[in-house]
PANULO-773553 format. One record per residue (C-alpha): residue in three letters; x, y, z. Coordinates in steps of 0.25 Angstrom, whole numbers, plus 2048, in hexadecimal, padded with zeros to 3 digits. Example, Ala and Ser with C-alpha at 12.3 -4.5 7.8 and 13.67 -1.06 7.14 Angstrom:
! PANULO-773553
ALA8317EE81F
SER8377FC81D
This chain:
! PANULO-773553
MET7145EC925
ARG7095ED91A
ALA7015F7922
LEU70D5FF925
THR7125FF917
LYS705604912
GLN70460F91D
SER712613919
LEU70E61490A
ALA70261C90D
ALA70A626916
GLY71562690B
VAL70A62A900
ILE706635909
LEU71463B90B
CYS71663A8FC
ALA70A6438FA
GLY71164E901
ALA71765390E
HIS70965A911
MET70364C912
ALA70C64591C
GLN702646927
ALA6F564791F
HIS6F063991B
PRO6EE62E91F
HIS6ED63192E
ILE6E9623933
PHE6EE61592F
VAL6E5609930
ASP6E75FA92D
ALA6DA5F4928
GLN6D55E6927
LEU6C95E191F
GLU6C05D5920
LEU6B65D2915
VAL6AA5CC91A
PHE6A05C3911
ASP6925BE915
ASP68D5B0914
THR68A5B2905
GLY6985B7901
THR6945C5900
PRO69D5D0907
GLU6965D4913
ALA6A05DD91B
LEU6AE5E391D
ARG6B55E292A
ILE6BF5ED92B
SER6CA5EE936
TRP6D35FA938
THR6E05FB940
TYR6E460A943
ASP6F260E943
PRO6F9610950
PHE6FA61F950
PHE6EB62194D
SER6E7616957
MET6EF61D962
LEU6E962A95F
LEU6DA62595E
VAL6DC61C96B
SER6E2628972
ASP6D663196E
MET6CD626973
GLY6D4627980
LEU6D861897F
ASP6E6612982
PRO6EB61E98A
ASP6F861698D
PHE6FB61397E
THR6FC604980
GLY6F6601972
THR6EA5FA978
ILE6DD5FD980
THR6D75F798C
GLU6CA5EF98C
ALA6C35FA992
GLU6C7603987
GLU6C35FA97C
PRO6B45FF97B
LEU6B960D979
LEU6C060996C
ASP6B3602966
GLY6B0607958
PHE6BB61395A
ASP6BB61494A
MET6AD610947
ASN6A661D949
TRP6A562193B
ILE6A062E936
PRO69462E92C
GLY69962B91E
TYR6A6625922
HIS6A9619919
GLY6B2611923
ASP6BE61291A
THR6BA604914
HIS6B6604905
ALA6B05F88FE
ALA6AD5F88EF
GLN6A95EF8E3
ASN6A95F38D5
GLY6AD6018D9
GLN6A16038E1
ALA6A26058F0
LEU69B5FB8F9
GLY6935FF905
LEU6975FC913
THR6905FE920
GLY69660592C
PRO69F5FE936
VAL69A5F393F
GLU6A05E8948
TRP6AC5F194B
THR6B85ED954
SER6C25F695B
ASP6CF5F3961
TYR6DC5FA965
ARG6E95F2967
ASP6F85F3964
GLY6F6602963
GLN6EC601958
LEU6DD603956
HIS6D65F894F
SER6C75F794A
SER6BF5EF941
HIS6B15F193B
LEU6A75EA932
ARG6A05F0926
ARG6955E991F
PHE6925EB910
THR6865F290C
GLN6895EF8FE
PRO6915E28FD
PRO69A5DF8F2
ASP6975D58E8
PRO6A05C98ED
ALA6A25C48DF
ALA6AA5D08DA
GLU6B65D78E0
TRP6B45E28EA
SER6BD5EB8F2
VAL6BF5F1900
SER6C95FC904
ILE6CB603911
HIS6CF61190F
ASP6CD61F914
PRO6CA628908
SER6D063490F
TYR6DD62C912
TYR6DD631920
THR6DE622924
SER6E661891D
TYR6E260A91D
THR6EA5FD91A
ILE6E45EF919
THR6ED5E7920
ASP6E85D991D
THR6E15D1913
PRO6D25D3915
VAL6CB5C891C
ILE6BF5C1915
THR6B45BB91D
GLY6A95B3917
ARG6AF5AF90A
ASP6BC5A7907
ASP6BB5AA8F8
CYS6BF5B98F8
THR6CC5C08F7
ALA6CF5CE8FC
ARG6DC5D58F6
ILE6E25E28FB
PHE6E65EB8F0
GLU6F05F68F3
PRO6EE6058EF
ASP6F760B8E4
TRP7006138EE
ASP70761B8E4
ALA6FA61F8DC
ALA6F36228E9
GLY6FF62B8EE
ALA6FF6328E0
GLN6F06358E1
LEU6F163A8EF
GLU6FC6438EB
ALA6F56498DF
ALA6E864B8E8
LEU6F06528F3
ASP6F765B8E8
GLU6EA65F8E3
LEU6E46618F1
LEU6F066A8F5
ALA6F06728E8
ALA6E16758EB
GLY6E567A8F9
GLY6DE66E900
ASP6E266990E
VAL6E865B90D
GLU6E365691B
ALA6D565C919
ASP6D365890A
PHE6DC64C909
PRO6D86458FC
PRO6D06388FD
VAL6DB62E8F9
GLY6D9623903
ALA6D46198F9
LEU6E161B8F1
PHE6E96168FC
SER6DF60B900
GLU6E15FC8FE
GLU6D55F48F7
VAL6D05E78FB
ARG6CA5DF8EF
ILE6C15D48F2
LEU6BE5C98E9
CYS6B65BC8EB
ALA6B25B08E3
GLN6A45B08DD
SER6995B38E7
SER6945A88EF
């Protein structure tokens, strides 16, 4: 229910922004899960990010790959290798829609490794690991959000993040201010349309406004 409610809210915000926006953004809905991995010194080492794609997008992508031709919602064992890394072929400069920060400064992450892929119950599932190139200070609060700046894809964190390697940390999910985000989006669209811009091609980068934020706080560094 939580994911459905948030997806409905996101769609409602778009509809409120005007009839011309009904089919514009977001196009894809993804349920996300997050694992925070600490090394043996208690320092954040990596993030494991899991994505579950909405049934409609899953059906389109699987069909495009020539899999599950009978629409059973599953694939055969022989087809599984064809699904490997289906969403891991990132173009240069793509940030992976995962953003980590501390004290207002972005924290560097590697590209994806150790990925998994699956298709079951009519939905595509994947996970991947990203290691910190600039680990946060574990003695101070830091944050992670999963969002597409263009808001082409809408992410919802469906469960409390898992913490691996420490038992003295908390990870709390903070909701966006939906009303404020909707108002800012509407203002940006009004400005875009007044200037003769194309809504789909020049959609304002509002993804962060609609994003949940996970804030992580640990006891003093071990």
